[in-house]
N, C-alpha and C positions, 0 to 999 in steps of 0.2 A: 504494500500500500504506500501512500504518499510520504512526503518528506516532512511536512510541517509538524506533523504530530510529534516528531522527535522533540522539538523544542517545547511545545506546550505539553508534551508528555513528559518532558523533562521538568517543565514548570509545574506539571500536574502529577502524573503517575510517579514521577521521580521524586517530587517534593515530599511525598509521604514519607520517604525514607531519608531524605536529604538533611534532616535536622542534625544528623551526626556530622555532616560535612563542615558545619560552622559551629563553634561553641555557642550553645544557647545561654543567653543571659537575660535576666528580666529587669525591668525598671525598678529602682530602689535597692539594688544590690548593696551590701554593706562594704564594698571595696572602694569607697570614696566617690568623689564626683565623677559622673560618667563622661566618657569622651563622646562628642557629638559628631555624627557623620552627615556630611552634605551629600545626599544621594546622587545628585547630578554630577558633582565633581568625582565621586567615587566611580560611577559608571563610566564617565569619560576617561578616567585613568585606567580602568580595567579593560576596556575594549581593545586598545592596541596591544595589551599583554596577551589577550586571548586570541587575537587574530592569527599569529604565527602557529599556535597550537591547533587551531581549526584548519589551517591551510597546509599543515605538515603532510608529507607524502604518505605516512603510515599512521595508524591509530596508536595512541600512547599505550605503552606497556604498563602493567600493574605498578611496577616500582617507580614509574615516571609520573604517576598521577599526583598532582599538587592541589590541595584545596584552594578555592578561589582567593581567600584572603591572604594566602601565602604568596600569591603572585605580586602583591604590592608591598614592598618592604616598608614603605612609610606607614602602612596601616596594620602591619602584622601584629605588633605588640598591642596596639589599641583594640583591635578586634578580638583579641584573645582575652580581653578583660571586660570591663563594664562599659557599655556604649549605648547611645540612643541614636535614633534616626530623626533628623530634622523633618518636621512635618508629619511624623507618625507617633504622636504622643500617646495613643491608646494601645498600641500593640503589646501583646503579652509575651512575645518572644522575639526580641530584636534580631537575634541571629538568623532564625528561619525566615523572618520577614525580609531581611536584607538579602538573603540568598535568593528568595523568590523574586524580589524586585529586580535584582541584578541579572539573574538568569533570563527573566522575561525581557529585560531591556536588551541584553546581548542577542537573544534570538530574534526579536522583532527588528532590531537594527540590521542584523545580517540578512534577515529575510527581505527587508526593503531594498537592500543592495542587490540581492539575488533576483528579485522580480524584474529588474531592469535588463537582465541578460536574456538573450534570445536562444542560446544553446546551453545545454548542460544544467538547466535550472533545477530539474528534479533531483539529479544526482548531487548537486552542490547542497541543496537543502537537506538531503538525507545525511550527507557528510557532516554538515553543521550540527544537526541534532544529535547524531551519534557521538561526535567528539565532545559536545557539551555534556552528554550523559556520562561518558567515560570520565571526564574531568570532575564530575560530581562524585565519582568513586564507585559507580555501579559496574557490575560485571558485564562483559561484552554480550553474553547471551541474553541478559535481561534487557540491555539497551536495544539490541537488534529486534527482540520480540516486541517491545513496547512501540518502537518506531514503526515496525512493519505493520502492526495491527491498527494503529491509530493515525497513521500519516495522512491518508486521504481525507479523513474527517477534519483534522486540524487545518489542512490546506483549504478545504472548502469553507471552514469558518472564517479564516483570514481573508479569503478572496471575496466573501459575500457579506460579511458583517459591515454595517454602516452605523456609526463611524468606525474607522479602523481602531482596534483595541489599544489601549495604553497598558503598560505593565501593571498599574494599579487596578485596572479592570479585572485582570486575571487573579492577582494575589488576594484581593479582598474577598473574592468569591471562594477560591480554592482553599485559602487559609482563613476562612470565616471564623473558625473557633479560636484563632489567635488575634483577631481584630487587627489584621494587617491592612489598616484603612488609613488613607491619607486624610489629614485634617480638612482639606479643601475639596476632596473628590470622593464621593461616596455613591457607588453605583447601586447600593442596596437601600438607599433612602426610599421612604414610602412613595415619593413622587417619581421614582425611576421606572415604574412599570404600571400597567393597567390594574384595575381592581374588579372584583366581581360585583354583581348587583344583588343586594340582600333585600328580600321581601320583609317588610316590618312585621313583627309578631302581633297576634291578637292580644290586646291589653287585658290583663287579668287583675282583679282587685283583691287585695289582702284584707281580711277583716281583723287581723290581730297585730297590725303594725309591721314595720320593716326590720326591726332589730333582730340580730341573731338569736338572742335569748327569747324574745317574744315569739318569734316564729317557731323555734324549737319547742317551746312550751305549748303553743297552739297545736302543733303537729302531734305532739304526744297525747294531748287531751283528745284530739279528734281522731287519732289513729289513721291520719291521712298523710298526704304528701305536701311538700313545700313547693313554691313556685320554682320552676326550673328542674324539677325532678318528676319521675314517673310516679303515679299514684301507687301506694302499697295496697293494691286491691286484693280482696279475698275471693272475688268472683270475676266473671268477665269472659274473655275469649277462652276457647279450648285449644288444645294443641293443633287441631285441624283448622283453626281460624274461625270456627262457627260460633254462634251465640245461641243460648237456650237456657232452659230451666235446670237441666241436669247438672250435678255438681262438677266443678272443674277437676282436671287431673292434678293431684297434689304431689306426685313424685317429682323431685327436682330433675332438671335436665342435666345430664353429664356430658360435658364437652371437653375433649382433649385438645390442648394447644401445643402444636409442634412448630419448630422454626429452626432455620439455619443449620441444615444438615451438613452442607459443604462436603459432599462425597468426593473423595479422591480416588479415581480408578487406578492410579499408578502408585498408590501408597505401598511402600516396601518396609515390612517389619525388619528392624535391625539396621537399616541404612543410617548413615550419619545424620542425626537430626539437628546438628548445629551447623547449618549450611550457610549462614550469613547472607541469606537472600530474603525476598519478600515472603516466601513460603518454603517449607522443607518437608522431609519424610518421603521423598521420592528420589530416584536417581537423577542427578543434575550434572551438567558439564563441569569437569575439574573438581568434583566433590571427592575429598579424601575419604578413606574408609573410617568407620567409627573406631574411636580409640577406647575399646572396652564396651561392656554392655551399657554403661551409664550414658554413652553418647548415642546409642542405637535407638531408633524409633520403636516405641512400645507396641505391643500386640494390639491393645484395645484403643490405641490413640496415644497422643503425646502432648505434654503441657507446652511444648515449644510451638513454633509457628507451623503447626501441622493440622491437616484436615482429617477426615474420617475414613478409615478403611471400610470396605463393603461389609465384612462380617460384623462390624460394630453397628452399621446401619440396620442390618437384618436382626441383630440381637435386640436392638431397641424396639423395633416394630413387634417382634415376637413377645417381648416382655409386656408391652402395653396390651396386646391381645389376650394374654393369659392372666394378667393381673387385674384387668378391669372387665368384668363380665358383660356389663351393659354400657354402651357408648351411644349417645344420641347423635353426636356429630363430631367431626374433627376440623379444627381450624389450622390451616397450614399457611404460615406467613412468610414463605419464600426463602430463597438461597439454597439451592441444591448444588450448584456448581462450585468448584474449588477456588482457592485464592491464587492460583498461578496465572495471574491476569495477562502475562506476556506470552502465554502458551495455550490459547483457546482457539477453537474453530466452531462454526455453526454445527457441524456434524457431531463433534465430541460433546458439545453442550447438550444437544438434543438427545444423544445416546444416554448421557447421565440422567437427564430428566425423565426419559422414558423408563429407564431401569428403576428409578425410585417410584415413579407413579405406578408402574406395574406392580411393584412390591406392595404399595399401599392398597391397590385394588385386590390383590390376592390375599393380603393379611386381614383386611377389613371389608369383606364382601357385604354389601347391603348397607354399610354405614355411610351416610352423607359426608362428603369431604368438601370443604370450601377453601380452595387454594388461591394464592395470589403470587405474583412474580417478585423475585428479589433482584437486587442490583447486579448480582453475578450471573443471572440467567441470560443476559444480553451478550452479544458478541460485536465488538469488543466489550469487555466488562464495563459496567457502569453507564454505558451510553444508550440513551433512549431518545431517538431523534424526533424533531418536529415533523409534521406532515407536509410542510412547505418546502423541504429540501429535496434534492434530486432523489429519484426513486431508489437508486442503487444504495443509498446511505440510510434509508428508512428502516424502522424496526418491524415492518409488516410481517416479515418471515416468521418472527417469534410469535406474534399475535395469531397468525394463521395456525401455527404449530400447537399453541395451547387450546385453541378451539377444538382441534382434533383430540388432544390428550384429555381434556376436561369434560368431554361430552358424556362420560359415564356418571359425572357428578352434577353437572349443571344443565339446565334445559337450553339447548342450542337453537332456540327459535326467537324470532322477534328481537327485542331490545337487548337480550343477553348477548347473542351473537354479534349484533351491531356494535355494541360498545367494546366487546373483547377485540374484534378486528380493528376497531378504531384506535384503541389505546391500551388494551390489556386490563380493563376494569369492567365491573358488572354489578348488578343488584339482582337478588332473588328473594322471594318470600318462601320461608321454610314451611314444611307441613304442619309444624306446631305454632305457626302464626307470627314468628319473628321475621323481620326483614334484615337481610345481611347485605352490606355494601362492601365489595372488595375493590379497593383502590390500587392503582399502579402509581405510587408517588415516588418511584425511583428517579424521575426527572429532577426532583428537588435535591438529590444527593450532590454535594458540592464537587465531587470528582467526576461529574457528568460534564464532559467538555461542551456539550450543546448549550450549556448555560452561558458560555462565552459568546454564543451566537445570538441568543435571545434570553432575557431574564424572566419572561412571562409567557413562554409558549405553552406552558402547562395549564393556563387559566381555563380553557374550555372544560377540562376535566373537573376542576373545582366548581365551575358554574353548574355542570351536570350534577355534582354532589349536592349542591344547594337545592337544585330543582327536584332531585330525587327525594331529599329530606322533606321538602315542602309537600310533595305528594303523600309521603308517609304521614306527615302531620295531619293532612286532611282526612286520611284513611284511619287515623287513630292507631297507627302502628308503632311498635317499639323497634329500635334499630341497634345492631352491632356493626361496627366499622372495623374492617381489617386493612392494614397498610404496613408495608415492610419497614420503611425508614420512619422511626418515631418523629412526629412533627416537632417534638420538643427537643430533638437532638441538635447539637451545634453543627452537625454535618448535613442538616437539612436547610437548604437556602432560605433565608429569612423572608424572601418574597412569597414562598409557599406558606410558611408557618403563619405569617400575619393573616393571610386570607383564610387559611384553614381554621385558625383560631376564631375568626369572626363567625364562621359557619357553625363551629361547635357551640359557641356562646348563644347563637340564635336558636339552635335546635337542641340544646342540652336537655330539655324536658322529654325528648323522645330517644335520645342516644343513651342507652343504658350501660354501654361498655364499648371500649375501643381495644384493639389488639395489635401489637407490633412485634417486630423481630429486630434483626440487624445489629443490635448492640452486644448480643451474646450474653448479657448479664440479666439477673433476675431482679427487675425493677418495676416500679409503677410510677405514674405521673398524674398529677392533679391539675385540672384546668380551673382557673378562677376568672370571674368577670373583670372586664377592664375598668369598670366604674361601678362601685357598689358601696352601700353604707355598711355592709358586712364584708370587708375585704378578705377575710380569712375563711370564708365559706366556699368550698369548691363546688363546681357545677357539673364536672364530668371527670371520669377516670379512664386512663389508658394503662393496660397491663402488657408487660413485655414477656414473651415466652422463654427468654434465655437462649439456649442453643443446644442442639445435639452435638455439634462439633466441640472440640476442646480448644480451638483456636481463640485466644491464646491464654495459657495458664489457667484454664477453667475445667471444671468437671462437666460431663454431659448431663443434660436434664430434659425433662418435658413437664408439662403442667396439666392438672385435671381441675376443671371448674365445675361447680354446682350452681345452677341458676334457678331462680323462681320460675315455674312454668307459666306464670301469668304475666308478671311484670318484667321478666327476663333480666332482673337485676342479680348480681352475684350474691351467692349465699356463702360459699367457701372456695378457697383455692389451695390445692395441694401441689407441692413441688417434689418431683421424684428425680433421683440422680444416683450415680455411683461414684465412689472415690477412685480416681484414675490410678493413683499410686498402688492401692490395694489390688485393683483389677489387673494391672500389669505385673504385679508380684505373683500372680497365679494365672498365667496365660492359657493353661490347659483347661481352665474352668470359666464358665460364663460369669460376667460381672455380677456383683451382688447389689442389685437395685434396691433402694430403700426410700421410703417417704421421708424426705428431709425435714419438712415441717408443713403444718397447716396454718394458713395466714391468720385466721381469726384466733386460733389457740396460741400461736407463737407471739402475737402482738397483744394478746389479752383484750380483744375487742368484742363487744356484744354482737356485732354484725359487720357486714362489709358495706354499709351505707356510706354515702358521701360525707355525712356528718361525722361518722366514726373515723373515716380516713382523714378528714380534716383535723379532727382532734388528735389523731396519731402523729401527724407531722408537727403539730404544736408541741406534743410531748417530746418528740425528737429534738426540737429546738431548745427545750429546757433540760435535757439530759444527754450528755455526750455518751454515757454508757449505753443508753437505749438506742441512740443513733449508731453506735458501733455495732450493735446487734443487727441492725438493718444492713449495714455495710457488709458484714460477714455473710448474711443471707444473699445479698446482691451478688457477691463474688462466688456464690455457690460453695463456700467453704473449701475452695481449691487450695491445695497445700502450698504452692508457690506464693499465692497472694496472702494467705494467712501468715506466712513467714515475713512478708514485706510489711504488713500491717497498714493502718490508716489512723491518723490522729490530726487534731488541729484543723488546718485549712482543708486538708483532704476530706475530713468528715463534714465540714461546713459545705463543701462543694457537693458532697453526696446528698445532703438535704436540699440544697438549692436546685439540684437537678430534678428533684421530685416535683417542685412547684414552678419551674421555669418552663413556659410553653412557647417562648419566642426568644431567639438568640439575643443575649445581652439585656434581657428584661428581668432584672432581679428585684422588682418591686415587692413581690410576695415574700421572697426570701428575707429581705430586709424587715418586712412587717412581722415575720415569724420571730425574728430575734429582738424586735422592738415593737411588740403588738400595741395597737391603739387601745386606749383605756377601756372602751366599751366592750372589747372582746377578751381582755385579760382574764376575766373570771371564768371563761369557758375552758381554759387549759386544763382544769381539774377533771374534766370528764364530759362525754357527749350527752 
């Protein structure tokens, strides 16, 4: 494929790992007054030093690779210490931000030189990207793979985007979590993209006032619901969606949540698992043999940067089938394909997906499964294209493929087929009366290069979500939403999260639960209204399924939810897992799966209502010990992470992540640690 990808893949795929290439320092380091970098001067000094390396007749050998900041003697000592970048006062990691801005500047400058050439343009661009990738310290096979897979796409972006991107346009999106944002240029500002149209809600009057305490007391007395929540009804619809005088089914719905399998067809037990690449535990070029059993990839998986062997995928499915006799449905929130993003094809991705889907169909015959796509299902990984680009670069092939694969689970007629082929999303009404909305929100992932082409091309799907929820509201339906990338994640572009948050707030009274994957950890997230007299009262909850994969430093897990069969609100959540150290210590035996905890029991909650969850996070803010218990459960008690531990700022961030639903919006987190006077009394209990 094309050439341009190399650089933006350098600036993108490569930057994920490139943090080690420049010493990372943060503002406020105790090493004295920071040195200030003038970015323009630095880049202008760096370009002539880079040019001979780019134009050298041969690629640099491993021993010849020199970090960027080592190329400028005048900057060498300063950049190895505490420094700031002029005009980037917010950035949380000046080292990685500087690396991104400089790499982007170098590539875009050399690209603009190259486009003026009439001959050899493609080859020169490929060489530029490859050399930059190697100078960033990456192995030749990784650079060749990333450039080969992404080149045509990056070249298309640079040729068709108007206006032509600046380095800041790239870095503040790709490194959103580090706030690599210039003080005067912010492409993620609210006015930088279009917004969706929100239909105003029907006004509802409250007879007991608006305060948290007054509403809670009124709800308890009436046995009913609060505004923004589903009624706690004792009767109503039956599982088949009908209405009548017969008593409703009282058995809770049992729903299994699976996510992030990351099956590696080339996993090799015993191979050197310390490969120093993006992913390990398979045979790679120039990989030395394992130095003893400790370096070898474990039989049931590995805590290092490794995905899941097939026998571990099969064991997990078989365990679920035998452990849980009755399953009403399975939610699968994406990511079957491995993490070797420089080594994928459409054919191998489809083969892996088909293998896992066939296993699900064989293991759970007759059980409804509601799947969605993960960011790794596309080829190249992470890239979900707009419909306005040339047909050869679109993601239609994947959408057509899942229509074929999911036909056993979803009704492939009318709207379902239409939206799946349009963008990989759908809605269905279940036999028991619940509406499920399966989103494809992978376009929001900041490693999706198509965001450099358009910051808002995903808006039609969000407008469809709004319109679908509006129909569900009119039909008095309750809704579960499935999406792979958590909208609250720093790696979901803020343009998506802002609009999605508006939709959740508008329809919180019918959205009884959300389900995500992607992060691989056992977490939950609470949504709060933007403006309310009760700022600490949540309006919606999103549950993360964790991961089947051990990537990285984690134990495999799945979850089992119990839901009220009428309101479809959660009653309980059980997390099942096995300890990888113990499992690999006995490779001739199946892993010992166990129920790690039940949410309500573990956190001593009367129920899983929004009020109880809101009270729980207030309790976390008051007790570091209880917050630490949440962090341990979030990390699935994995041995490496338990050894590393988490205190102070780490724990505070764990709490903030629960209540942050938009990048860099820490309003609720601050309120938890400094609650308004009118809600302080609520901390003692729901």
